C-alpha positions in Angstrom: -10.7 -14.4 20.0 -8.9 -16.4 17.3 -9.7 -20.0 16.4 -7.5 -22.0 14.0 -5.8 -18.8 12.7 -9.2 -17.1 12.0 -10.8 -14.3 14.0 -13.7 -16.0 15.7 -15.0 -13.1 17.9 -14.3 -9.4 18.4 -15.7 -6.8 20.7 -15.5 -5.5 24.2 -13.2 -7.7 26.4 -16.1 -8.5 28.8 -18.3 -9.8 26.0 -15.6 -11.9 24.3 -14.4 -13.4 27.7 -18.0 -14.3 28.5 -18.3 -16.6 25.5 -18.2 -20.3 26.5 -15.3 -21.0 24.2 -13.2 -18.2 25.7 -13.1 -19.8 29.1 -10.7 -22.5 27.9 -8.8 -20.3 25.5 -5.1 -19.6 25.9 -4.6 -15.9 26.7 -1.6 -14.2 25.0 -0.1 -11.1 26.5 0.9 -8.8 23.6 2.5 -6.3 25.9 0.1 -3.4 25.4 0.1 -3.6 21.7 -2.9 -4.0 19.4 -3.7 -7.1 17.3 -5.3 -6.3 14.0 -6.4 -8.5 11.2 -4.4 -6.4 8.7 -3.6 -2.8 7.7 -5.9 -1.1 5.1 -4.0 1.5 3.0 -6.6 3.8 1.6 -4.3 6.0 -0.5 -1.8 4.2 -2.6 -0.3 5.1 -6.0 0.6 1.5 -6.8 1.3 2.1 -10.5 4.2 4.4 -10.9 7.6 4.4 -12.6 10.0 5.7 -9.9 10.3 6.6 -6.2 10.0 10.1 -5.1 11.8 9.5 -1.8 14.5 12.1 -2.6 11.7 14.7 -3.0 10.4 13.9 0.4 13.8 14.5 1.9 14.0 17.9 0.1 10.6 18.8 1.5 11.7 17.9 5.0 14.8 20.1 4.5 12.4 23.0 3.6 12.3 23.0 -0.2 9.0 24.1 -1.8 7.2 22.1 -4.5 8.2 24.8 -7.0 11.9 24.5 -6.1 11.7 20.7 -6.5 10.0 21.1 -9.9 12.7 23.6 -11.0 15.3 21.0 -10.3 13.5 18.4 -12.4 11.4 16.7 -9.8 7.8 16.8 -8.9 4.7 15.3 -10.4 5.5 16.3 -14.0 8.7 14.3 -13.7 6.7 11.3 -12.4 4.2 11.7 -15.3 7.1 11.7 -17.8 8.6 8.6 -16.3 5.3 6.8 -16.2 4.4 7.6 -19.8 7.9 6.4 -20.9 7.7 3.1 -18.9 6.4 -0.1 -20.5 3.3 -1.7 -19.0 5.3 -4.8 -18.2 7.9 -2.7 -16.2 5.1 -1.0 -14.3 3.4 -4.3 -13.6 6.7 -5.8 -12.3 7.3 -2.8 -10.0 3.7 -3.0 -8.7 4.0 -6.7 -8.0 7.2 -6.1 -6.0 5.4 -3.3 -4.1 2.5 -5.6 -3.3 4.8 -8.2 -1.8 6.5 -5.5 0.3 3.1 -4.1 1.5 2.1 -7.6 2.5 5.4 -8.2 4.4 4.6 -5.2 6.5 1.0 -6.3 7.3 -1.0 -4.5 4.6 -3.9 -6.8 3.6 -6.0 -4.3 1.5 -5.1 -1.3 -0.5 -6.8 1.2 -2.8 -4.7 1.7 -5.9 -5.2 5.2 -7.2 -4.3 6.6 -10.6 -3.1 10.2 -11.1 0.4 10.0 -12.5 -0.8 9.9 -16.1 -2.6 13.3 -16.5 -4.1 12.4 -19.8 -6.7 9.8 -20.9 -4.3 7.4 -22.6 -1.8 7.4 -19.6 -4.6 7.0 -17.0 -6.1 4.1 -19.0 -2.6 2.5 -19.1 -2.5 2.8 -15.3 -5.9 1.1 -15.0 -4.9 -1.7 -17.4 -1.7 -2.4 -15.5 -3.5 -2.4 -12.1 -6.1 -4.9 -13.5 -3.2 -7.2 -14.5 -1.1 -6.9 -11.4 -1.1 -9.8 -9.0 0.3 -10.2 -5.6 2.2 -13.3 -6.7 3.6 -11.8 -9.9 7.2 -12.9 -10.5 9.9 -10.3 -10.8 
């Protein structure tokens, strides 16, 4: 049950409908879909320097990780790009990603590190993540 745009009650339909406030509530048919307060993304590499979408297409076409790496792709390519990127560029990219996540309903995400592969680069990721804001301007 939602009151003034805020979730006021959740649970089994019979229990929510038994609440005094529910008797006068407007019922909305969502056509068999589910209404959720927001999507939680529990595995996100928010701080990165470039998309790896082309690698996913190669994987779908049957390429191995080794083949992708031999052609210049893979995690080592991502590491090289991250290390070369400025913190400001990484922050700008992450801010844009956060706005896109929100546009598609993500309300919470876990921002992982892992594209640094050395202490200095991993600390760079953490520092950028700490400074990245949802409302950061491009």
